[in-house]
C-alpha positions as CSV (number, residue, x, y, z in Angstrom):
1,M,25.6,18.5,-13.3
2,I,22.8,17.7,-15.7
3,L,23.9,14.1,-15.7
4,F,23.4,14.0,-11.9
5,Y,19.8,15.2,-12.2
6,L,19.1,12.7,-15.0
7,L,20.6,9.9,-12.8
8,A,18.3,11.1,-9.9
9,L,15.3,11.0,-12.3
10,V,16.1,7.5,-13.6
11,V,16.9,6.0,-10.1
12,G,13.7,7.6,-8.8
13,F,11.6,6.1,-11.6
14,I,13.2,2.6,-10.9
15,A,12.5,2.9,-7.2
16,L,8.9,4.0,-8.0
17,V,8.2,1.0,-10.3
18,K,9.8,-1.5,-8.0
19,G,8.2,-0.1,-4.9
20,A,4.8,-0.1,-6.6
21,D,5.3,-3.7,-7.7
22,M,6.1,-4.8,-4.1
23,F,3.2,-2.7,-2.7
24,V,0.7,-4.3,-5.1
25,D,2.0,-7.8,-4.3
26,G,1.9,-7.2,-0.6
27,S,-1.5,-5.5,-0.6
28,S,-3.1,-8.1,-2.9
29,G,-1.6,-11.0,-0.8
30,L,-2.9,-9.4,2.4
31,A,-6.4,-8.9,0.8
32,K,-6.5,-12.5,-0.3
33,N,-5.7,-13.7,3.2
34,F,-8.8,-11.8,4.5
35,G,-11.1,-13.0,1.6
36,V,-11.6,-9.6,-0.1
37,P,-13.3,-10.0,-3.6
38,A,-11.0,-9.7,-6.6
39,L,-13.0,-6.7,-8.1
40,V,-12.5,-4.7,-5.0
41,I,-8.8,-5.5,-4.9
42,G,-8.5,-4.3,-8.5
43,L,-10.4,-1.0,-8.0
44,T,-8.9,-0.2,-4.6
45,L,-5.6,-1.9,-3.5
46,V,-4.1,-2.4,-7.0
47,A,-5.3,1.0,-8.1
48,L,-3.8,2.5,-5.0
49,G,-0.6,0.6,-5.4
50,T,-0.1,1.6,-9.0
51,S,-1.0,5.2,-8.3
52,A,1.4,5.4,-5.3
53,P,4.1,6.9,-7.4
54,E,1.7,9.7,-8.5
55,L,0.8,10.2,-4.8
56,A,4.5,10.3,-3.7
57,V,5.5,12.7,-6.5
58,S,2.5,15.0,-6.2
59,V,2.6,15.2,-2.4
60,S,6.4,15.8,-2.5
61,A,5.9,18.5,-5.1
62,S,3.1,20.1,-3.0
63,L,5.3,20.1,0.2
64,R,8.1,21.8,-1.8
65,G,5.7,24.4,-3.1
66,S,5.7,23.1,-6.7
67,N,2.0,22.7,-7.1
68,E,2.3,23.0,-10.9
69,I,4.0,19.6,-11.0
70,A,1.5,18.2,-8.5
71,L,-1.5,19.1,-10.7
72,S,0.0,18.5,-14.1
73,N,1.3,15.1,-12.9
74,V,-2.3,14.0,-12.0
75,L,-3.7,15.3,-15.3
76,G,-0.9,13.9,-17.4
77,S,-1.0,10.5,-15.6
78,N,-4.8,10.3,-16.2
79,L,-4.4,11.1,-19.9
80,F,-1.6,8.6,-20.3
81,N,-3.7,5.9,-18.5
82,L,-6.7,6.4,-20.7
83,L,-4.9,6.9,-24.0
84,G,-1.5,5.3,-23.6
85,V,-2.2,2.4,-21.3
86,L,-5.6,1.4,-22.6
87,G,-4.4,2.1,-26.2
88,V,-1.5,-0.2,-25.9
89,C,-3.6,-2.9,-24.2
90,A,-6.3,-2.7,-26.9
91,V,-3.7,-3.0,-29.7
92,I,-2.3,-6.2,-27.9
93,S,-5.8,-7.6,-27.4
94,P,-9.3,-6.1,-27.6
95,I,-10.3,-5.0,-24.1
96,S,-13.5,-6.2,-22.5
97,V,-15.0,-3.9,-20.0
98,E,-16.8,-5.4,-17.0
99,K,-20.4,-4.4,-16.5
100,N,-19.9,-2.8,-13.0
101,V,-16.9,-0.7,-14.3
102,L,-19.0,0.4,-17.4
103,K,-22.1,1.4,-15.4
104,R,-20.6,2.6,-12.1
105,D,-16.9,3.3,-12.0
106,F,-16.2,4.7,-15.5
107,P,-19.2,7.2,-15.4
108,F,-18.1,8.2,-11.8
109,S,-14.7,9.1,-13.1
110,V,-16.1,11.1,-16.0
111,V,-18.6,13.0,-13.8
112,T,-15.8,13.8,-11.2
113,T,-13.5,15.2,-13.9
114,G,-16.3,17.4,-15.2
115,L,-17.3,18.7,-11.7
116,I,-13.7,19.6,-10.9
117,L,-13.3,21.5,-14.2
118,L,-16.6,23.3,-13.5
119,A,-15.5,24.2,-9.9
120,V,-12.2,25.5,-11.3
121,C,-13.9,27.6,-13.9
122,T,-16.5,28.9,-11.5
123,Y,-13.8,30.0,-9.0
124,A,-12.0,31.8,-11.9
125,F,-15.2,33.6,-12.9
126,F,-16.1,34.8,-9.4
127,S,-12.6,35.8,-8.7
128,G,-12.6,38.1,-11.7
129,H,-10.2,36.2,-13.9
130,S,-10.8,35.7,-17.6
131,I,-9.4,33.5,-20.3
132,S,-5.9,34.4,-21.1
133,Y,-3.5,33.5,-23.9
134,D,-0.7,33.3,-21.4
135,M,-0.7,29.5,-20.6
136,E,1.3,30.0,-17.4
137,K,-1.0,32.6,-15.9
138,D,-2.8,31.5,-12.8
139,I,-6.5,32.1,-13.1
140,S,-8.0,29.8,-10.5
141,Q,-7.2,27.4,-7.7
142,I,-8.2,24.2,-5.9
143,S,-8.8,25.3,-2.3
144,R,-8.3,23.4,0.9
145,F,-12.1,23.2,1.2
146,M,-12.4,21.7,-2.2
147,G,-9.5,19.3,-1.4
148,L,-11.3,18.2,1.7
149,I,-14.5,17.6,-0.3
150,L,-12.6,15.4,-2.8
151,I,-11.1,13.3,0.0
152,I,-14.5,12.8,1.7
153,V,-16.3,11.9,-1.6
154,F,-13.4,9.5,-2.4
155,T,-13.7,7.9,1.0
156,A,-17.4,7.5,0.5
157,Y,-16.8,5.9,-2.9
158,I,-14.4,3.3,-1.4
159,C,-16.9,2.5,1.4
160,Y,-19.6,2.0,-1.2
161,L,-17.3,-0.4,-3.1
162,I,-16.7,-2.4,0.1
163,H,-20.4,-2.4,0.9
164,S,-21.2,-3.6,-2.6
165,A,-18.6,-6.3,-2.3
166,K,-20.4,-7.8,0.8
167,N,-23.3,-8.6,-1.5
168,D,-21.0,-10.2,-4.0
169,N,-20.6,-13.9,-3.5
170,S,-17.5,-14.1,-5.7
171,Q,-14.9,-14.2,-3.0
172,S,-11.2,-14.4,-3.7
173,S,-9.6,-17.8,-4.1
174,D,-7.7,-19.4,-1.2
175,K,-5.0,-20.5,-3.7
176,N,-1.5,-19.0,-3.6
177,K,-1.9,-17.3,-0.2
178,Q,1.2,-15.6,1.1
179,P,2.2,-15.4,4.8
180,V,0.8,-12.3,6.4
181,I,4.3,-11.2,7.7
182,K,5.7,-11.4,4.1
183,C,2.8,-9.3,2.8
184,V,3.3,-6.7,5.5
185,L,7.1,-6.6,4.8
186,F,6.4,-6.1,1.0
187,I,4.0,-3.2,1.8
188,V,6.4,-1.4,4.1
189,L,9.4,-1.9,1.7
190,G,7.3,-0.9,-1.3
191,L,6.0,2.3,0.4
192,S,9.6,3.2,1.4
193,L,10.9,2.8,-2.1
194,I,7.9,4.8,-3.4
195,V,8.4,7.7,-1.1
196,A,12.2,7.8,-1.8
197,G,11.6,7.5,-5.5
198,G,9.0,10.3,-5.4
199,Q,11.5,12.7,-3.8
200,A,14.2,11.8,-6.3
201,V,11.8,12.3,-9.3
202,V,10.6,15.7,-8.1
203,Y,14.1,16.9,-7.5
204,G,15.5,15.6,-10.8
205,A,12.5,16.9,-12.8
206,K,12.6,20.4,-11.3
207,E,16.3,20.8,-12.0
208,I,16.1,19.5,-15.5
209,A,13.2,21.8,-16.2
210,R,15.2,24.8,-15.0
211,A,18.3,23.7,-17.0
212,F,16.4,23.5,-20.3
213,G,14.1,26.4,-19.7
214,M,11.0,24.1,-19.6
215,T,8.0,25.0,-17.4
216,E,7.1,22.8,-14.5
217,T,3.6,22.3,-16.0
218,L,5.1,20.8,-19.2
219,I,7.6,18.5,-17.5
220,G,4.9,17.4,-15.0
221,L,2.5,16.7,-17.8
222,T,4.9,14.6,-19.9
223,I,8.1,13.2,-18.3
224,V,6.9,12.9,-14.7
225,A,3.4,11.8,-15.7
226,I,4.6,9.0,-18.0
227,G,7.3,7.9,-15.5
228,T,4.8,7.6,-12.5
229,S,2.3,5.8,-14.8
230,L,4.7,3.0,-15.6
231,P,3.2,0.7,-12.9
232,E,-0.3,1.1,-14.5
233,L,1.2,0.4,-17.9
234,V,3.2,-2.7,-16.8
235,T,0.2,-4.1,-14.7
236,S,-2.3,-3.5,-17.5
237,V,-0.1,-4.8,-20.4
238,V,0.7,-7.9,-18.4
239,A,-3.0,-8.4,-17.7
240,A,-3.8,-7.9,-21.4
241,R,-1.2,-10.4,-22.6
242,K,-2.7,-12.9,-20.2
243,G,-6.1,-12.3,-21.6
244,E,-7.3,-10.6,-18.4
245,T,-8.4,-7.5,-20.2
246,G,-11.1,-6.6,-17.7
247,L,-8.4,-6.1,-15.0
248,A,-6.6,-3.7,-17.3
249,V,-9.6,-1.4,-17.5
250,G,-10.4,-1.7,-13.8
251,N,-6.9,-0.8,-12.9
252,V,-6.8,2.3,-15.1
253,I,-10.2,3.6,-14.0
254,G,-9.5,2.9,-10.4
255,S,-6.1,4.6,-10.6
256,N,-7.7,7.7,-12.4
257,I,-10.3,8.1,-9.7
258,F,-7.6,7.7,-7.0
259,N,-5.4,10.3,-8.8
260,L,-8.1,12.9,-9.4
261,M,-9.8,12.7,-6.0
262,F,-7.5,11.4,-3.3
263,I,-4.1,12.7,-4.6
264,L,-5.4,16.1,-5.8
265,G,-7.5,16.3,-2.6
266,I,-4.4,15.7,-0.4
267,C,-2.3,18.2,-2.3
268,A,-4.9,20.9,-2.1
269,F,-5.4,20.2,1.6
270,I,-1.7,20.6,2.2
271,R,-1.5,23.8,0.1
272,P,-4.1,25.3,-2.2
273,V,-3.3,24.3,-5.8
274,A,-2.9,27.2,-8.2
275,V,-4.5,26.4,-11.6
276,N,-3.1,28.1,-14.7
277,M,-4.6,28.3,-18.2
278,A,-2.6,25.3,-19.4
279,S,-4.0,23.1,-16.7
280,V,-7.6,24.3,-17.5
281,F,-7.0,23.3,-21.1
282,D,-5.6,19.9,-19.9
283,M,-8.7,19.3,-17.7
284,A,-11.0,20.0,-20.6
285,I,-9.0,17.7,-22.8
286,L,-9.1,15.0,-20.0
287,L,-12.9,15.3,-19.8
288,C,-13.3,14.9,-23.6
289,I,-10.9,12.0,-23.7
290,S,-12.8,10.3,-20.7
291,I,-16.1,10.7,-22.6
292,L,-14.5,9.3,-25.8
293,T,-13.1,6.3,-24.0
294,L,-16.4,5.6,-22.3
295,M,-18.1,5.7,-25.8
296,F,-15.5,3.3,-27.1
297,S,-16.1,1.0,-24.1
298,H,-19.9,1.1,-24.8
299,S,-19.4,0.0,-28.4
300,G,-19.8,-3.7,-28.1
301,G,-18.6,-3.7,-24.5
302,K,-15.0,-3.6,-25.5
303,I,-12.2,-1.4,-26.9
304,N,-11.0,-2.9,-30.2
305,R,-7.6,-2.6,-31.9
306,A,-8.7,0.2,-34.3
307,E,-9.9,2.3,-31.4
308,G,-6.7,1.5,-29.5
309,I,-4.6,2.9,-32.4
310,I,-6.8,6.0,-32.5
311,M,-6.3,6.5,-28.8
312,L,-2.5,6.3,-29.2
313,G,-2.6,8.7,-32.0
314,I,-4.6,11.2,-29.9
315,Y,-2.1,10.9,-27.1
316,V,0.9,11.6,-29.3
317,S,-1.0,14.6,-30.7
318,D,-1.7,15.9,-27.2
319,V,1.9,15.6,-26.2
320,V,3.0,17.6,-29.3
321,F,0.3,20.2,-28.5
322,A,1.6,20.5,-24.9
323,I,5.2,21.0,-26.1
324,L,4.3,23.6,-28.8
325,R,1.8,25.7,-26.9
């Protein structure tokens, strides 16, 4: 029976990656037809497309009552994006960071991470919970109200990006435009594959976790997080190999903001997300890693190969820590 669950997991991941690829192509093509600037495409549509697997998996998990997978998937994906994706890209070629991303989007991602951690800790304090050595003990939650706030702030952020783009003269090129009907078809088929793949991944991951006695938090933080982050990895590595390293950073930061605010917001709005001690530690680690990556980005305006190797080493260490704790 375990082979069936593994098959469901693999097929789900394949559907997620293929669906995300089709969704990105369709969304980008549609955006080009309407003259949307490339920067906005990268930070919104491409980020949304590559984060669609996380959205499908986390929402599916939330609807099934498995909020531990929903939360740990978001945290694990963001950690993998920062350390794994950017680390690999930096090793391939030093990553240049665009000025707008460095001054606006990256700090916004860091501040958002810190505020969510603060809100979770504040809720735990006023609800009478204290630090526990039991990693699976629930000590806090992300309420429906907090989820609504995250969605509203995320919407305002996207509106700000679009407003800023109106003052940007660098419009997208008219070259390689795709027929609108083809773009719409790719979007619909992509989303269908993403939703189906998300259901398969959640189902397979939960059953494998039960079979091996693993916690949902651990499997969401590792297997599911890495699997749903494959679109970010593929997109950013391809961009790095083509020398378009700025796109790699924009895609990762945009995806992280989407994961943390929209996906977590939707999940919490559907059903309040219980937060255990393990997730609190993971939020704190994510905040530290976000600050470290921002510092690397500020050093000469790029992330070099040595820093990329350090980031990969930190990611491996974090996975080992998650397994052993």
